[in-house]
C-alpha positions in Angstrom: 6.6 0.9 -59.9 5.5 4.5 -60.7 2.6 4.9 -63.1 3.5 6.9 -66.2 2.2 10.4 -66.3 -0.6 11.2 -68.7 0.6 13.6 -71.3 -1.6 16.0 -73.3 -0.5 16.2 -76.9 -1.9 18.2 -79.8 -2.4 17.7 -83.5 1.1 18.3 -84.9 -0.2 20.4 -87.8 -1.4 23.0 -85.4 2.1 23.7 -84.1 4.6 25.3 -86.5 7.6 23.5 -85.0 6.0 20.1 -85.6 4.8 20.6 -89.2 6.2 18.2 -91.7 9.1 19.4 -93.8 8.6 19.8 -97.5 11.7 17.8 -98.4 10.1 14.7 -96.8 6.4 14.9 -96.9 5.5 17.4 -99.6 3.2 15.4 -101.9 3.7 15.2 -105.6 0.3 16.3 -106.2 -1.9 18.8 -104.3 -4.3 17.1 -101.9 -7.7 18.8 -101.4 -8.1 20.3 -98.0 -4.3 20.8 -97.6 -2.8 24.3 -97.4 -0.6 25.2 -100.4 3.1 25.3 -100.2 4.8 28.4 -99.0 2.2 29.4 -96.5 3.3 32.0 -94.0 4.8 31.2 -90.6 1.9 32.5 -88.6 -0.5 30.2 -90.5 -2.3 28.0 -88.0 -5.0 25.3 -87.9 -7.5 25.0 -85.2 -6.0 22.9 -82.3 -7.5 19.5 -81.7 -6.6 18.4 -78.1 -6.2 14.7 -77.6 -4.0 12.2 -75.7 -2.0 9.2 -76.9 0.5 6.8 -75.4 1.7 3.3 -76.3 -1.5 2.0 -74.8 -3.7 4.0 -77.0 -6.1 6.8 -76.3 -6.8 7.3 -72.6 -5.0 4.0 -71.9 -7.9 2.2 -73.5 -5.7 -0.2 -75.3 -7.2 0.6 -78.7 -6.4 2.9 -81.5 -9.1 3.8 -84.0 -9.0 5.2 -87.5 -11.7 7.7 -88.6 -12.7 9.0 -92.0 -9.7 9.7 -94.3 -7.4 8.0 -91.7 -5.6 4.8 -91.7 -3.1 2.8 -89.5 0.1 1.1 -90.7 2.1 -1.4 -88.8 5.9 -1.4 -89.4 7.9 -4.3 -88.1 11.6 -4.6 -87.4 11.7 -1.3 -85.7 12.9 -2.9 -82.4 14.2 -6.3 -81.5 11.3 -8.7 -81.0 11.1 -10.0 -77.4 9.8 -13.6 -77.6 9.9 -14.1 -73.9 10.2 -12.4 -70.5 13.9 -13.1 -70.3 14.6 -10.0 -72.3 14.4 -7.9 -69.2 12.6 -4.6 -68.8 11.4 -2.7 -71.8 13.2 0.4 -72.8 12.7 3.6 -70.8 11.0 5.3 -73.8 8.0 3.0 -74.0 5.6 5.8 -72.9 7.0 8.8 -74.8 4.4 11.3 -75.8 3.4 12.2 -79.3 5.1 15.6 -79.7 8.5 14.1 -78.8 8.1 11.2 -81.2 6.9 13.4 -84.0 9.6 16.0 -83.3 12.2 13.2 -83.7 10.4 12.0 -86.7 10.4 15.4 -88.5 13.8 16.5 -87.5 16.6 16.2 -90.0 19.2 15.3 -87.3 18.4 11.7 -86.8 21.2 9.2 -86.0 21.4 6.0 -88.0 20.6 4.0 -84.9 17.5 5.8 -84.0 14.3 3.7 -84.6 12.5 6.8 -86.0 14.9 7.1 -88.9 13.8 3.6 -90.1 10.1 4.6 -90.1 11.0 7.8 -92.0 13.1 5.9 -94.5 10.2 3.4 -95.0 7.9 6.0 -96.4 8.4 7.2 -100.0 8.7 11.0 -100.6 5.6 11.0 -102.9 3.2 9.3 -100.6 0.1 11.6 -100.1 -0.3 11.2 -96.3 0.4 13.1 -93.1 1.6 11.2 -90.1 -0.5 12.1 -87.1 0.4 9.5 -84.5 3.2 7.1 -83.8 2.7 4.3 -81.2 5.7 2.1 -80.7 5.2 -1.5 -79.8 8.5 -2.5 -78.2 7.3 -5.9 -77.2 6.3 -6.7 -80.8 9.3 -5.1 -82.3 7.3 -2.6 -84.4 5.2 0.5 -84.3 1.8 1.7 -85.4 1.8 4.8 -87.6 -1.5 6.6 -87.9 -1.9 8.8 -90.9 -4.4 11.0 -92.7 -5.0 11.2 -96.4 -7.1 13.1 -98.9 -10.6 12.0 -99.9 -9.4 11.0 -103.3 -6.9 8.5 -101.9 -7.7 5.3 -100.1 -5.8 3.6 -97.4 -5.3 0.5 -99.6 -3.6 2.7 -102.2 -1.3 4.1 -99.6 -0.5 0.6 -98.4 0.3 -0.5 -102.0 2.6 2.5 -102.4 4.5 1.8 -99.2 4.8 -2.0 -99.9 6.0 -1.4 -103.4 8.5 1.1 -102.1 9.8 -1.3 -99.5 10.3 -4.0 -102.1 12.4 -1.7 -104.2 14.2 0.2 -101.5 15.2 -2.3 -98.7 15.1 -0.6 -95.3 17.2 -2.8 -92.9 17.5 -2.3 -89.2 21.0 -2.0 -87.8 20.4 -4.9 -85.4 19.4 -7.3 -88.2 20.8 -6.2 -91.6 19.6 -9.5 -93.2 15.8 -8.8 -92.5 14.3 -5.8 -94.3 11.4 -3.8 -92.9 7.8 -4.6 -93.8 4.6 -2.7 -93.5 0.9 -3.6 -93.7 -2.4 -1.8 -93.3 -4.2 -2.4 -90.1 -7.7 -3.8 -91.1 -9.0 -4.5 -87.6 -8.9 -2.7 -84.3 -5.5 -3.4 -82.7 -5.3 -4.2 -79.0 -2.4 -2.3 -77.5 -2.0 -4.3 -74.3 1.0 -4.3 -72.0 0.4 -7.7 -70.5 3.1 -10.3 -70.1 2.1 -12.0 -73.3 5.0 -12.2 -75.7 5.1 -12.9 -79.4 4.9 -16.4 -80.7 4.7 -18.0 -84.2 1.4 -19.5 -83.2 -1.8 -17.4 -83.1 -5.1 -18.3 -81.6 -8.1 -16.9 -83.6 -11.3 -16.7 -81.6 -14.6 -16.3 -83.4 -16.7 -13.7 -81.5 -20.1 -12.2 -82.4 -20.1 -8.7 -83.6 -23.0 -7.8 -81.3 -23.6 -9.1 -77.7 -26.0 -12.0 -77.7 -25.3 -12.8 -81.3 -23.9 -16.0 -82.8 -20.5 -16.2 -84.4 -19.7 -18.4 -87.3 -16.7 -20.7 -87.2 -14.6 -19.8 -90.3 -13.3 -22.6 -92.5 -9.6 -23.2 -93.0 -9.9 -21.9 -96.6 -11.4 -18.6 -95.3 -8.7 -18.3 -92.7 -6.0 -19.0 -95.2 -7.3 -16.3 -97.6 -7.4 -13.8 -94.8 -3.9 -14.4 -93.3 -1.8 -15.7 -96.1 -0.9 -12.1 -97.1 1.1 -11.7 -94.0 3.4 -14.6 -94.6 3.6 -18.4 -95.1 1.4 -20.5 -92.9 2.8 -23.8 -91.7 -0.4 -25.2 -90.3 -4.1 -24.3 -89.6 -5.8 -26.3 -86.9 -9.5 -26.1 -86.3 -11.1 -26.8 -82.9 -12.3 -30.4 -82.6 -16.0 -30.8 -83.4 -16.8 -32.4 -80.0 -15.0 -29.7 -78.0 -17.3 -27.8 -75.6 -14.9 -24.8 -75.3 -16.5 -21.5 -76.1 -15.9 -19.3 -78.0 -14.9 -21.5 -80.9 -11.3 -20.9 -82.1 -8.6 -22.0 -84.5 -4.9 -21.9 -84.4 -2.6 -20.6 -87.1 1.1 -21.6 -87.2 3.2 -19.2 -89.2 6.5 -20.2 -90.6 8.2 -17.1 -89.1 7.7 -15.2 -85.9 7.6 -11.8 -87.7 4.7 -12.9 -89.9 2.7 -13.9 -86.8 3.4 -10.5 -85.2 2.3 -8.7 -88.3 -0.9 -10.7 -88.6 -1.8 -10.3 -85.0 -1.4 -6.5 -85.0 -3.2 -6.0 -88.4 -6.1 -8.4 -88.0 -7.1 -8.2 -84.4 -10.7 -7.1 -84.3 -11.3 -7.7 -88.0 -15.0 -8.1 -88.9 -16.0 -10.8 -91.3 -19.3 -9.9 -92.9 -22.1 -12.3 -93.8 -21.2 -12.3 -97.5 -17.6 -13.2 -96.7 -18.6 -16.2 -94.6 -19.1 -14.6 -91.2 -22.6 -15.8 -90.5 -25.9 -14.0 -90.2 -24.7 -11.3 -87.8 -21.1 -11.3 -88.8 -18.0 -12.6 -86.9 -15.3 -10.6 -85.3 -11.8 -12.1 -85.0 -9.9 -11.9 -81.7 -6.3 -12.8 -82.0 -3.8 -13.7 -79.3 -0.4 -15.3 -79.1 -0.3 -18.9 -77.9 3.1 -20.2 -76.8 4.1 -23.5 -78.4 6.1 -24.4 -75.2 3.5 -24.4 -72.5 4.1 -23.2 -69.0 6.0 -25.8 -66.8 6.4 -28.0 -69.9 10.0 -28.9 -68.9 9.0 -29.5 -65.3 6.1 -31.7 -66.4 8.2 -33.7 -68.8 10.8 -34.3 -66.0 8.2 -35.4 -63.6 6.6 -37.8 -66.1 9.9 -39.2 -67.5 12.1 -39.9 -64.4 13.6 -43.0 -65.9 15.1 -40.9 -68.7 15.8 -37.7 -66.8 17.5 -39.1 -63.7 20.2 -41.1 -65.6 20.8 -38.1 -67.9 21.2 -35.8 -64.9 23.6 -38.3 -63.3 25.6 -38.4 -66.5 25.6 -34.6 -66.7 26.8 -34.2 -63.2 29.5 -36.9 -63.7 30.7 -35.1 -66.8 30.7 -31.8 -65.0 32.7 -33.2 -62.1 35.3 -34.7 -64.5 35.6 -31.5 -66.5 35.8 -29.1 -63.5 37.1 -31.0 -60.5 39.5 -33.6 -61.9 42.2 -31.1 -63.0 42.0 -29.5 -59.5 42.3 -32.9 -57.8 45.2 -33.9 -60.0 47.0 -30.7 -59.1 46.6 -31.3 -55.4 47.8 -34.9 -55.8 50.9 -33.7 -57.6 51.5 -31.2 -54.8 51.2 -34.0 -52.3 53.8 -36.2 -54.1 56.2 -33.4 -54.8 55.6 -31.6 -51.5 55.5 -28.3 -53.3 52.8 -26.8 -51.1 54.2 -28.0 -47.7 56.4 -25.4 -46.1 57.1 -27.7 -43.3 58.9 -30.0 -45.7 61.3 -27.3 -46.9 64.9 -27.5 -45.9 64.9 -23.9 -44.4 61.9 -24.7 -42.1 63.4 -28.0 -41.0 66.7 -26.3 -40.2 65.2 -23.4 -38.2 62.8 -25.8 -36.4 65.6 -28.1 -35.4 67.9 -25.3 -34.2 65.2 -23.5 -32.2 64.3 -26.5 -30.0 67.6 -26.8 -28.1 70.9 -25.1 -28.2 72.6 -28.4 -28.0 70.7 -29.8 -30.9 73.8 -30.3 -33.0 75.4 -32.6 -30.5 72.1 -34.4 -29.8 71.4 -35.0 -33.5 74.9 -36.3 -34.1 74.6 -38.8 -31.2 71.2 -40.0 -32.4 72.4 -40.5 -35.9 75.4 -42.5 -34.5 73.0 -44.6 -32.5 70.8 -45.4 -35.5 73.9 -45.8 -37.6 74.7 -49.0 -35.7 71.5 -50.5 -36.9 71.8 -49.2 -40.5 75.4 -50.6 -40.6 74.0 -53.9 -39.7 71.4 -53.7 -42.5 73.6 -51.9 -45.1 73.2 -54.8 -47.6 69.5 -54.6 -47.4 69.6 -50.8 -48.0 71.9 -51.1 -51.0 69.8 -53.9 -52.4 66.7 -51.7 -52.2 68.4 -48.8 -53.8 69.7 -51.0 -56.6 66.1 -52.2 -57.3 64.9 -48.6 -57.5 67.4 -47.9 -60.4 66.4 -51.0 -62.4 63.5 -51.4 -64.8 61.3 -53.8 -63.0 57.6 -54.6 -63.4 57.0 -56.3 -60.1 56.4 -55.4 -56.5 59.0 -54.8 -53.8 57.9 -56.3 -50.5 59.5 -55.4 -47.2 58.2 -57.9 -44.6 59.0 -57.9 -40.9 57.3 -57.9 -37.5 56.1 -54.7 -35.8 59.0 -52.7 -34.4 61.6 -54.1 -36.8 62.1 -50.7 -38.5 60.6 -51.3 -41.9 59.4 -47.8 -42.5 62.6 -46.2 -41.2 64.7 -48.5 -43.3 62.8 -47.6 -46.5 61.9 -44.0 -46.0 64.8 -42.6 -43.9 67.6 -44.7 -45.4 67.0 -46.2 -48.8 64.8 -43.3 -50.2 66.1 -40.4 -48.1 67.6 -38.6 -51.2 64.8 -39.6 -53.6 62.2 -37.1 -54.7 58.5 -37.7 -55.5 57.7 -40.3 -52.8 54.1 -40.9 -51.8 53.3 -42.8 -48.6 49.9 -44.4 -48.3 49.1 -45.8 -44.8 46.5 -48.5 -45.0 45.8 -48.5 -41.2 43.6 -45.3 -41.0 41.8 -46.4 -44.2 41.0 -49.8 -42.9 40.0 -48.6 -39.5 37.6 -46.0 -40.8 34.0 -46.5 -39.9 31.5 -46.1 -42.7 31.8 -45.5 -46.4 32.2 -41.7 -46.1 35.1 -42.1 -43.6 36.8 -44.7 -45.8 36.6 -42.4 -48.8 37.9 -39.4 -46.8 40.8 -41.4 -45.4 41.9 -42.6 -48.8 41.6 -39.1 -50.3 43.6 -37.7 -47.4 46.4 -40.3 -48.0 46.9 -39.3 -51.6 46.0 -35.6 -51.3 42.8 -35.9 -53.3 40.7 -32.8 -52.8 38.1 -31.5 -53.0 36.2 -34.6 -52.0 32.5 -34.7 -51.4 32.1 -37.9 -49.4 28.8 -36.7 -48.0 27.4 -36.8 -51.5 27.6 -40.6 -51.4 25.0 -40.8 -48.6 22.9 -38.2 -50.2 22.9 -39.9 -53.5 22.1 -43.2 -51.8 18.9 -41.6 -50.4 18.0 -40.3 -53.9 18.6 -43.7 -55.4 16.5 -45.3 -52.8 13.6 -42.8 -53.3 13.9 -43.3 -57.1 13.8 -47.1 -56.7 10.7 -46.9 -54.6 9.1 -44.5 -57.1 10.0 -45.9 -60.6 11.0 -49.4 -59.6 14.7 -49.2 -60.8 17.8 -47.5 -59.5 18.6 -44.1 -60.8 22.4 -44.6 -60.9 23.1 -41.6 -58.7 24.8 -43.4 -55.9 28.2 -45.0 -56.3 29.7 -47.8 -54.3 32.8 -47.5 -52.2 34.5 -49.6 -54.9 33.7 -47.0 -57.6 34.7 -44.0 -55.4 38.0 -45.6 -54.4 38.6 -46.4 -58.1 38.2 -42.7 -59.1 40.6 -41.5 -56.4 43.2 -44.0 -57.4 42.7 -43.3 -61.1 43.3 -39.6 -60.6 46.4 -40.5 -58.5 47.8 -42.6 -61.4 47.2 -39.7 -63.8 49.1 -37.3 -61.5 52.0 -39.8 -61.0 52.4 -40.3 -64.8 52.5 -36.5 -65.2 55.2 -36.2 -62.5 57.3 -38.9 -64.2 57.2 -36.9 -67.5 57.7 -33.5 -66.1 61.5 -33.4 -66.7 61.2 -34.6 -70.3 62.6 -32.2 -72.9 61.8 -32.2 -76.6 65.5 -31.7 -77.3 66.5 -34.9 -75.5 67.8 -37.9 -77.5 64.7 -39.8 -76.3 62.3 -37.2 -77.6 61.0 -39.5 -80.2 59.9 -42.1 -77.7 56.4 -42.5 -76.5 55.5 -41.7 -72.9 55.4 -45.4 -71.9 58.7 -46.2 -73.6 60.3 -43.1 -72.0 59.2 -44.2 -68.5 60.4 -47.7 -69.1 63.8 -46.4 -70.3 64.2 -44.1 -67.3 63.3 -45.8 -64.1 65.0 -43.1 -62.0 62.4 -40.6 -63.2 59.4 -42.6 -61.9 57.9 -41.6 -58.5 57.8 -44.1 -55.7 54.7 -45.4 -53.9 55.2 -46.8 -50.4 52.1 -48.7 -49.1 52.5 -49.0 -45.3 50.6 -51.3 -43.0 49.4 -53.5 -45.8 47.1 -56.3 -44.5 47.0 -54.4 -41.2 44.1 -56.5 -39.8 44.8 -59.7 -41.7 41.8 -59.1 -43.9 43.2 -60.0 -47.3 39.7 -60.0 -48.7 39.0 -56.4 -47.8 37.9 -54.1 -50.6 40.5 -51.6 -49.6 43.4 -54.0 -50.0 42.0 -55.4 -53.2 41.7 -51.9 -54.8 45.1 -50.9 -53.6 46.8 -54.0 -54.9 45.1 -53.9 -58.3 46.0 -50.2 -58.6 49.6 -50.9 -57.6 49.7 -53.7 -60.2 48.6 -51.3 -62.9 51.2 -48.7 -61.9 54.0 -51.3 -61.9 53.1 -53.0 -65.2 52.7 -49.6 -67.0 56.1 -48.4 -65.7 54.4 -45.4 -64.0 55.9 -45.8 -60.5 57.9 -48.1 -58.2 55.7 -49.7 -55.6 57.0 -50.8 -52.2 54.8 -52.7 -49.8 55.5 -52.7 -46.0 53.8 -55.5 -44.2 54.1 -57.6 -41.1 51.8 -60.3 -42.5 53.6 -63.4 -43.9 50.6 -64.3 -46.0 50.9 -61.2 -48.2 51.6 -63.4 -51.3 47.9 -64.5 -51.4 46.5 -61.0 -51.7 49.2 -59.6 -54.0 49.3 -62.8 -56.1 45.8 -62.2 -57.2 46.7 -58.7 -58.5 50.0 -59.7 -60.1 49.8 -63.5 -60.7 52.5 -63.8 -63.4 55.3 -62.0 -61.5 57.9 -63.0 -59.0 58.0 -60.5 -56.1 61.2 -58.9 -54.8 61.3 -59.5 -51.1 63.2 -58.2 -48.2 62.7 -59.9 -44.8 63.5 -57.9 -41.8 64.1 -59.7 -38.5 65.8 -58.7 -35.2 69.1 -57.0 -35.3 72.2 -58.8 -34.1 73.2 -58.8 -30.4 76.3 -56.6 -31.1 74.2 -54.0 -33.0 71.6 -54.2 -30.3 74.2 -53.5 -27.6 75.6 -50.5 -29.5 72.0 -49.2 -30.0 71.3 -49.3 -26.2 74.6 -47.8 -25.2 74.1 -44.9 -27.7 70.6 -44.2 -26.4 72.0 -44.1 -22.8 74.4 -41.4 -23.9 71.8 -39.4 -25.9 68.4 -39.8 -24.2 67.1 -37.3 -21.8 65.9 -38.4 -18.4 62.2 -39.2 -18.8 61.5 -38.2 -15.1 62.7 -34.7 -15.9 65.4 -34.7 -13.1 68.2 -35.0 -15.7 70.2 -37.2 -13.4 73.4 -38.8 -14.7 74.5 -42.4 -14.2 77.6 -42.8 -12.1 80.6 -44.6 -13.6 80.3 -47.6 -11.3 76.7 -48.0 -12.1 77.5 -47.6 -15.8 80.2 -50.4 -15.7 77.8 -52.7 -13.8 75.0 -52.0 -16.3 77.3 -52.8 -19.2 78.3 -56.1 -17.6 74.7 -57.1 -17.2 73.6 -55.8 -20.6 74.8 -58.8 -22.7 72.6 -61.2 -20.7 69.6 -58.8 -20.9 70.0 -58.4 -24.7 70.0 -62.2 -25.1 66.5 -62.2 -23.4 65.1 -59.2 -25.2 66.5 -60.1 -28.6 67.0 -57.5 -31.4 63.5 -56.0 -31.5 64.0 -52.2 -31.8 60.9 -51.2 -29.8 62.0 -53.4 -26.9 65.6 -52.2 -27.0 64.5 -48.5 -26.9 62.1 -49.3 -24.0 65.1 -50.9 -22.2 67.3 -47.9 -22.8 64.6 -45.5 -21.4 64.3 -47.6 -18.2 68.0 -47.7 -17.8 68.2 -43.9 -18.1 65.8 -43.6 -15.1 68.3 -45.4 -12.9 67.1 -49.0 -13.1 69.5 -51.9 -13.5 69.3 -54.0 -16.7 67.9 -56.9 -14.8 65.2 -54.9 -13.2 64.3 -53.3 -16.5 64.1 -56.6 -18.3 62.1 -58.2 -15.5 59.5 -55.4 -15.7 59.4 -55.8 -19.5 58.8 -59.5 -19.1 56.1 -59.0 -16.5 54.3 -56.4 -18.6 54.5 -58.7 -21.7 53.1 -61.6 -19.6 50.2 -59.4 -18.4 49.4 -58.3 -21.9 49.4 -61.9 -23.2 47.2 -63.1 -20.3 44.7 -60.3 -20.9 44.5 -60.5 -24.7 44.9 -64.2 -25.4 43.9 -66.2 -22.3 41.3 -64.4 -20.2 38.2 -63.2 -22.0 36.3 -60.9 -19.5 33.2 -60.5 -21.8 31.3 -62.9 -23.9 31.6 -60.6 -27.0 35.4 -60.7 -26.7 35.3 -64.4 -27.3 33.1 -63.9 -30.3 35.4 -61.3 -31.9 38.4 -63.5 -31.6 39.3 -66.1 -34.2 41.1 -68.3 -31.7 40.3 -70.0 -28.5 42.1 -69.5 -25.1 42.9 -73.2 -25.2 44.7 -72.9 -28.5 46.7 -69.9 -27.3 47.7 -71.7 -24.1 48.7 -74.8 -26.1 51.3 -72.7 -28.0 52.4 -70.8 -24.9 53.0 -74.0 -23.0 54.9 -75.7 -25.9 57.0 -72.7 -26.8 58.0 -72.1 -23.2 60.1 -75.3 -23.4 61.1 -75.2 -27.1 62.4 -72.5 -29.4 60.4 -73.7 -32.4 57.4 -76.0 -33.1 56.6 -77.9 -36.3 53.9 -76.1 -38.1 52.1 -79.3 -39.3 52.4 -81.0 -36.0 50.5 -78.2 -34.3 47.8 -78.4 -36.9 47.4 -82.1 -36.3 46.9 -81.7 -32.6 43.3 -82.2 -31.3 43.3 -78.6 -29.9 43.6 -77.2 -33.4 42.1 -79.9 -35.6 38.9 -80.5 -33.5 38.3 -77.3 -31.6 34.8 -76.9 -30.2 34.9 -73.1 -30.6 33.0 -72.2 -33.9 35.3 -69.3 -34.8 38.5 -71.4 -34.2 37.6 -74.6 -36.1 40.1 -73.8 -38.9 43.6 -74.5 -37.6 45.5 -72.6 -40.3 43.3 -69.5 -39.9 43.8 -69.6 -36.1 47.6 -69.7 -36.5 47.5 -66.9 -39.1 45.4 -64.8 -36.7 47.8 -65.4 -33.8 50.7 -64.5 -36.0 48.9 -61.3 -37.0 48.4 -60.6 -33.3 52.1 -61.2 -32.7 51.7 -64.0 -30.2 53.7 -66.2 -32.5 55.7 -65.8 -35.7 55.5 -68.3 -38.6 58.8 -69.0 -40.5 58.6 -70.1 -44.1 60.9 -72.3 -46.2 60.6 -72.6 -50.0 57.3 -70.8 -49.9 55.5 -72.9 -47.3 55.1 -72.5 -43.5 57.8 -74.5 -41.7 58.0 -73.7 -38.0 56.3 -71.6 -35.3 58.3 -69.4 -33.0 57.4 -66.7 -30.5 56.1 -63.4 -31.8 58.9 -61.4 -30.0 62.1 -62.7 -28.4 61.0 -61.4 -25.1 57.8 -63.5 -25.3 60.0 -66.7 -24.7 60.7 -65.4 -21.2 57.1 -64.2 -20.8 55.8 -67.7 -21.7 58.0 -69.3 -19.1 56.7 -66.8 -16.5 53.1 -67.7 -17.4 53.8 -71.5 -17.2 55.4 -71.0 -13.8 52.2 -69.6 -12.4 50.6 -72.7 -10.9 47.1 -71.3 -10.6 47.1 -70.1 -14.2 48.6 -73.3 -15.5 46.1 -75.4 -13.6 43.2 -73.3 -14.8 44.2 -73.4 -18.5 45.2 -77.0 -18.5 41.9 -77.9 -16.9 40.1 -76.0 -19.6 42.2 -77.6 -22.3 41.7 -81.2 -20.9 38.0 -80.5 -20.6 37.8 -79.6 -24.2 39.8 -82.6 -25.2 37.5 -84.9 -23.2 34.5 -83.4 -24.9 36.1 -84.0 -28.3 36.8 -87.6 -27.4 33.3 -87.9 -26.0 31.8 -86.8 -29.3 34.0 -89.4 -31.0 32.7 -92.1 -28.7 29.1 -91.0 -29.3 29.6 -91.3 -33.0 31.1 -94.8 -32.8 28.4 -96.0 -30.4 25.7 -94.6 -32.7 27.2 -96.6 -35.6 27.5 -99.7 -33.5 23.9 -99.4 -32.5 22.9 -99.0 -36.1 24.8 -102.2 -37.0 23.3 -104.1 -34.1 19.8 -103.2 -35.2 20.3 -105.0 -38.5 18.2 -108.2 -38.8 21.3 -110.2 -39.8 24.8 -108.8 -39.4 26.9 -109.7 -42.5 30.3 -111.2 -41.9 31.9 -108.4 -43.9 30.9 -105.9 -41.2 32.9 -107.6 -38.6 36.1 -105.7 -39.3 34.2 -102.4 -39.1 32.7 -103.4 -35.8 36.2 -104.3 -34.5 37.6 -101.0 -35.6 34.8 -99.1 -33.9 35.3 -101.0 -30.7 39.0 -100.4 -30.6 38.4 -96.7 -31.3 35.9 -96.5 -28.5 38.4 -98.2 -26.2 41.3 -95.9 -27.1 39.1 -92.8 -26.6 37.9 -94.2 -23.3 41.5 -94.7 -22.1 42.3 -91.0 -23.1 39.3 -89.8 -21.2 40.2 -91.7 -18.1 43.8 -90.4 -18.2 42.6 -86.9 -18.7 40.2 -87.2 -15.8 43.0 -88.2 -13.5 45.0 -85.1 -14.7 42.0 -82.9 -14.2 41.6 -84.2 -10.7 45.2 -83.1 -10.0 44.7 -79.6 -11.4 41.5 -79.2 -9.5 43.4 -79.9 -6.3 46.0 -77.2 -7.2 43.2 -74.7 -7.8 41.6 -75.6 -4.4 45.0 -75.3 -2.6 46.6 -72.3 -4.3 45.4 -68.7 -4.4 
């Protein structure tokens, strides 16, 4: 910053151009020592050279009044700057005296010029001559130094100007409600340019008039009499008597800021004599502003009150997030549902994309549609039923249940809802498989189009919460659980869905008088559709994700905001959904395998439409085609009507394999997968992760290889399921549910209860037979199963023997215990016979293992 140049200025009366004009400053009476009016132009005074700026003479910071001189302070000349946030001071802070006086004396002053207010504040008949003007931009005023005749005192001049300002209000343009005031400076003002800004509180220090002297501490009455003239005082506080701070001081609180500014500029350096109570040597007053709000007050308050500030900050951030980000997120969710921002979903893009892939795309598309049409014709009743439900006013869930590969999603999305707008698909699989809270939140937000999402803030807030808990002993409330975060995402989604349902509503409709809820209830065709795919993907019905989704879906359904369709392959979905909607009967569609006729048409159509996977693009001869068709019926009976298996068969047939070869490879591959997943655990941790034992899986495989179905309760009562020694497989019903979820078996229900157990896929029946025909595998698994049964019976025998030993140890065995003893003995004998029988069988299986590879 450049230092202002020092300017040499002269007494204005020595320069004709700076002499006061008669119309403004000609006194009413002649002042001794003044030249008479009408003096010639070449009249001149002796020049007195001196220098003055806003900082006083020679940058000393002081301005002094000599004989026949006085100083007035005018406030409201500039806007008062109570703090440093006002920016830099004006560029004219160091204007020299000739420039200011020239502007003061000129008749061409604008109404906004600060000099015009000073000129207007002086009456025409005041007998003074202005010699210096020192602006105090920081204090919002200016010092005006004047000279007067010997017959006039400075107090009289002050009285004239104060009386004039009371009669003629001079108001600044920037504050027309506050008139200008003026007072005589009684002390020696300190013209500092430090970063000390005006305050309504003034600190008055009592200093001795001479070095080494002793100052007197003025009483509150004396201070009141000295400073009351400048404005109302709110409080006078003396220094505590036991305080060791020197020099002694007192604080004055003025009711208004302008009064404190006037008192500080007029009374700084004022000398209180002995007769006025200033002590033996007199006392000089040193005035300075004292900020009521101390430095770092806010920071200190925050650090000392964390229990109050941190929850307030959390509430403020939450309110800010709701006010700013929630409308943005709702917009993106609506765009996700309506597909308004996805160019790939537009009809033009889809047409050009399909036509650019292959010049024969029209033929290929028609053939594929014809192939899938065979399946949809077989399921036309289910499609019509689903479309009818979508047009009805219903307040319950629609559940489409079927095993994997049965075409649930294709049936609902591609057929039943292909012409319906505003469809949102939520796939639970990536949400449930996400690792960590942040990944779960991101996955849920991605499924519904919720953005922006700050999932990383959850971990950051948890760290802050942990630090606050260690510091203040309680949680700050910054961090939010996954439950809360998912609730916010789903709540915003519900808001967007309701807005979508009401978008087409017109005020001129006949239903314009209805409320929003009544309108959505009366127009089910306007509601958006929510498809929740892969519900209960990992058979974890107690997962927080499934609980939040089911509760949210129940709210949408009961409020008539949207239709909700669940796609699941879990037969126990009623337990999870029943908790969310306990008083409703669900609308269910059960998908199974397609009929053999439809399966045959599906395979034949794929043979005509599929390209050769080997890339050779070879065509099947007519003889081979006729032979394949003759073998196809028997192969379809083995594979059943599972779409994934039928499509796999068609691809193998296209490569040139015969139906029997293709089916045999499918069976072998299925048998290998079953052996690896369910029977042979290569690592110890694999056994711990499973909720079934290999012996239980082998029991079902061996039984289903010879029978199409097993009784559900009969399986539960078997020793392998009711008394398993594996800790994770002790609950038989949980084991069967887990095996059904893993698609080894399928559980059929009747009247709401499990009835029978069948293979998970039709092809598994042949795979089970292949596994049971393997002598080594059969011997190994039967040996393991019989060993476990022997251990179970051994434990039963041990319990019976322990009880018999307890009875035998009694001093006298009562006769009433005899039936119990007989029962225990018979039970021990029966268990012993089973153990002996199983030992013989285990011996035979051991011989097989020793003889076979």
